[in-house]
Residue, then its C-alpha position, 0 to 999 in steps of 0.5 A: m371567746s378571745r381571738l387567740s382561743t378562736t385561732f387555737w380551735t381553728i388550728i385544732f379543728g383543721i388538724f383533726f379534719a385534715l388528718p384523716f385525709s392525709s392518712c388515706d394517702t399515706k395508707l394508699e402509699q403504704e399499700k403500694v409499697s407493701e405490694m411492690l415489696n411483696d412482689t419483688l422481695f417475697p416470692e413463692h418459694a419451693e425446693e426439690v420441685e417436681m411438676r407434672f403437666s397432663d391433658s385428659g389424664t395423659l402425661k405431657a411433660r414433667l419438670v424437675a428443679p432444685i429451686l423455684d421462685r415465683y414472683p406474683a408481680a403485676e407481670p408475674y414471672t418464675i425463676f429456676e435459679k439452679g436450673v431445670d430439667a424438663y421431659f416431654y412425653t409422647p401419647k404412649g408415655e415415652v420421653e420424646n424430648t428433654v431440655k436441661c439448663n442451669y438457669a431459667i426464667r418464665k415470663d407469664a404474660e409473654k409466655l416466654v421461657e429464657m434458658r441460660n448456662d449450659v442449655r442442652l436439648e435432645n429430641s426423639k431422633g437423638e439429635k442434640l443442641n448445646t448452647e448458652k442461651l435459648f428462648w422458648d416462645q410458647e405462643k408461637q411454639k418456637i425455640y430460638t437463639d442468636a447465641f453460638v450453637k452446636i448440634t450433634t446428629a448421627e452423621d454430623i456436628i454442626y456449629g453456628d451462630g443462631f438457631e430456630a426450630n419448632q418447639d419439639f426440635s424435629e425441624y430446625r434451621i441453623f444460622n451463620i454456620k461456622g463449620t461441620v464435622s462428620v462423625k464416623d460410625d465405628e461399624k461402617t469403618q470396620 
């Protein structure tokens, strides 16, 4: 065999031997890219969503949303791009609290829900919270914001910057109160 022939076969052997190893890296990289694209570009999509949450056959909450996009990434999250309405029920099946907003995102690993854009919360006493941003920490069972808030009760309208409450909005604290307006009851003034 000539020297040229030996070199030729060495190169051919090297290519065929090295090719499978290089394609493993390429396949692994392609799988990683594909997984990343699926996680970010191809969410689980649903329209006209109604979800019911129950415990031992008792309805606890009902969630209604025009669009739900769930991203099954390494840290999964769910986006309610066009808003969500949530209803929380008493053991007797009566609506206890409602939350409505025009946008929400739930980060599964953190058990944190961020609601934005015209957030409205009403509790069983008829007290109402209005804000542009509200967080619900499901782990700590707290709701809070550092944004401007307006709370309407039967007697007052209270304005402030920042708010914290238990998750059913039965006990709350307003930070940096900016003003209070007394609401006059028509029956009392007549």
